[in-house]
N, C-alpha and C positions, 0 to 999 in steps of 0.2 A: 472437633470433628463434627459435631452436631451443626455447627454454624455453617458448615460447607454442604449440608444436606439440602436437596432442592426443596422448593416450597410444597411440592406435591407429595413429598415423602411422609408427612405426618398423617395421622388419622383424622377423618372428618370431625369437625367440632359439633357432633351431634347433640350433646347435652347443652351446649351454649346456644345452639339454634332453637332447641325445644324451649330453653329459658327465655329466649327473645320472643317466641311465639306466645308463651304464656303471658309475658309482661305486656305484650301488644293487646292480647284479649282482655286482660285486666284493665288496661287503659281505655279500651273501647267502651267497656262497661261503665266508665266514668263520664261518658258522652262529652269528650272534650270539645271546646270551641275556642276560637281565637288562637292565641299563642299555643295553648295546650294541643289544639288540633294540628297546629304546624309541627309541634314536636312529634306527635303521633305519625303524621305523614313522614317525617324524617326517619323515624324508627322503622316504618314499613319499607322505605327505600333501602335502608341499611340491611334489613333482613333480606330483601330480594338480591341485594349485591352480595351478601354472604352465601346464599343459596347458589348464586351464579358462580361464585368463586369455587364452590364445592364441586359444582357440575364440571368445571374446568380443572378439578383435582388440585386447586391451589388451597389446600386445607390450612397451612399455616397463615396465609393471607386472610382466609375466611375467619379464623378465630377472633382476632380483635374487632372485626366488623360485627360479627354476631354479638360480642360482648358490649359493643357500643350501641347496638340496636336495643338490647335489653335495658341498658342504662338510660337511653333516650325515651324508651316506652315508660320506664318508671318516672322519669321527669314529667312526661305528658300526663300521667295519672295524677301525680302530686300537684302540678299545676291546675289541672281540672278540679281537684278537691279544693284547692285554695280559691279558685274562682267561685265555686259553688258556695263555700263558706262566706266569701265576700258578699255574694248576692243574698244570702240569708241575713247577714248582718245589716245590709243596706235596707232590705225589706222590713226587718223588725225596727230598724231606727225610724223609718218613715211611719210605720204603724204607731210607734211610741209618740212620735211628734204630733200626729193626728189625734191620738188620744189626750194628749196634753192641751191641745187647742180646744178640744171639746169640753174638758174640764174647766178651762178658763172661761169659755162662753157660758157654761152653766153656773159658774161661781158669780158672774156679774148679774 
């Protein structure tokens, strides 16, 4: 019987939309660039779509879109952290190479 219920019959996915908003805010704090920034843009679009579906009272349709927005925002944050970690490693690797060169010059 539930399968026959119209899409607008469910309650709005308020908790899922709030979670997507929190996940997007958390991702924004990571200052994503590149691919991470594109994931964040996707999450924002999905959240806007979920809100539009709620406005049209298509709550059942809005639920998976809101959940996807939260997951995509979490992916954006994780990608941004990975990118930042890679930058840190690259910077430290370059600094170590520079120190090694200096030590070799001083040793000669």
